[in-house]
C-alpha positions in Angstrom: 0.2 0.0 0.0 2.9 2.5 0.8 4.3 1.9 -2.7 1.0 2.5 -4.3 0.3 5.8 -2.5 4.0 6.9 -2.9 5.2 9.8 -5.3 7.6 7.3 -6.6 4.7 5.2 -8.2 2.1 8.2 -8.7 -0.8 5.5 -8.8 -3.0 7.3 -6.3 -3.3 10.4 -8.4 -5.6 8.6 -10.8 -6.6 5.7 -8.5 -7.3 7.4 -5.3 -10.5 7.9 -3.2 -12.9 5.3 -1.8 -13.3 3.5 -5.1 -9.6 3.7 -5.8 -10.5 6.0 -8.9 -10.8 9.7 -9.3 -13.9 9.2 -11.4 -16.2 9.1 -8.4 -17.3 12.0 -6.3 -18.0 11.9 -2.5 -17.8 14.5 0.4 -14.0 14.1 0.6 -13.3 14.6 -3.2 -10.6 17.2 -3.6 -11.0 18.1 -7.1 -14.5 19.6 -8.5 -14.4 17.8 -11.9 -14.2 14.4 -13.0 -10.9 13.9 -14.8 -9.8 11.9 -17.8 -6.0 10.8 -18.3 -3.8 9.5 -21.2 -1.8 6.8 -19.7 0.4 6.6 -22.7 -1.0 3.2 -23.8 -0.5 4.2 -27.5 1.8 6.7 -29.4 1.4 5.2 -33.0 2.8 8.1 -35.0 5.3 9.6 -32.6 2.8 12.4 -31.9 0.5 10.6 -29.4 -2.0 9.0 -31.8 -4.3 6.3 -30.6 -6.0 3.7 -32.8 -8.6 5.5 -35.1 -11.5 3.5 -33.6 -10.6 4.2 -29.9 -9.2 7.5 -29.3 -10.8 8.5 -26.0 -12.3 11.9 -24.9 -11.3 13.5 -28.2 -14.2 11.7 -30.0 -16.6 13.9 -27.9 -14.5 17.2 -27.6 -12.6 17.4 -30.9 -9.6 18.7 -28.9 -6.1 17.3 -29.8 -5.3 17.4 -26.1 -7.9 14.9 -25.4 -6.3 12.1 -27.5 -6.1 8.9 -25.6 -7.8 10.4 -22.3 -10.1 8.0 -20.5 -11.3 8.0 -16.9 -9.5 6.0 -14.5 -11.4 2.9 -13.6 -11.9 1.6 -10.1 -9.3 -0.8 -8.9 -12.0 -2.5 -6.7 -11.8 -6.3 -7.6 -9.0 -5.5 -10.1 -7.5 -8.9 -9.8 -10.5 -10.6 -11.3 -11.4 -8.1 -14.0 -8.7 -8.6 -16.7 -7.8 -8.0 -19.5 -6.8 -4.5 -18.5 -6.6 -0.9 -19.9 -9.6 0.6 -21.6 -9.3 -1.8 -24.6 -8.3 -4.9 -22.9 -4.7 -4.8 -24.5 -2.9 -5.9 -21.3 -3.6 -9.5 -20.2 -2.3 -9.5 -16.6 -1.7 -7.0 -13.8 2.0 -7.7 -14.2 1.7 -6.5 -17.8 0.0 -3.2 -16.5 3.0 -2.7 -14.0 5.4 -3.2 -16.9 3.6 -0.5 -19.0 3.6 1.9 -16.2 7.3 1.0 -15.1 8.6 1.7 -18.7 6.9 5.2 -18.6 4.3 4.4 -21.2 4.7 5.0 -24.9 5.3 8.8 -24.7 3.7 11.4 -26.8 2.6 15.0 -26.1 -0.6 14.1 -24.4 0.7 11.5 -22.0 -0.2 12.3 -18.2 3.0 13.7 -16.4 2.2 11.2 -13.8 3.1 8.3 -16.2 6.9 8.8 -15.9 8.2 5.3 -15.3 9.7 3.8 -12.1 12.1 1.0 -10.9 10.9 -1.8 -8.7 12.8 -4.5 -7.2 11.3 -8.0 -7.3 10.2 -7.9 -3.8 8.5 -4.4 -4.3 6.9 -5.7 -7.5 5.4 -8.7 -5.5 4.3 -6.3 -2.8 2.6 -4.0 -5.2 0.8 -6.9 -6.9 -0.3 -8.2 -3.5 -1.7 -4.8 -2.6 -3.7 -4.7 -5.9 -5.0 -8.4 -5.2 -6.1 -7.3 -1.8 -8.6 -5.0 -3.2 -10.6 -8.0 -4.2 -13.7 -8.5 -2.1 -14.4 -12.3 -2.3 -17.6 -11.9 -0.1 -19.1 -9.6 -2.6 -17.9 -11.7 -5.6 -19.5 -14.8 -4.0 -22.8 -13.3 -2.5 -25.7 -14.9 -4.3 -27.6 -11.6 -4.1 -25.2 -10.0 -6.6 -25.0 -12.9 -8.9 -26.9 -13.6 -12.1 -30.8 -13.6 -11.7 -32.4 -17.0 -11.4 
């Protein structure tokens, strides 16, 4: 948890709050508006381009600065919700960590919080264990929240 909430990792800037996402509001919300982020998943042309069929907020605003910007999802139950990223392009949480560790693909619209980092093997295991701890087995196995009969 301390790694996740550290300035070294920067995770909490987009995945903070009670839902582990800045895309939800509550009485403790720090910022007034819901935010969108470019996490550097693509940089197809060296200028920050995303695939034509999935470009993020730019599809609504037409503003180049919104290329590749998406809301950060909740990390609750993240260990059981793969594949990951807005398009399912990363198969495992380990793949997600590798993406952020290398600092994304770059480009002019990539969030400044995606800057890369180094983790030792123990730190990587600890961070993955923290993410897995966000799984609520009680909720996932409660028949009240399962498929209707």
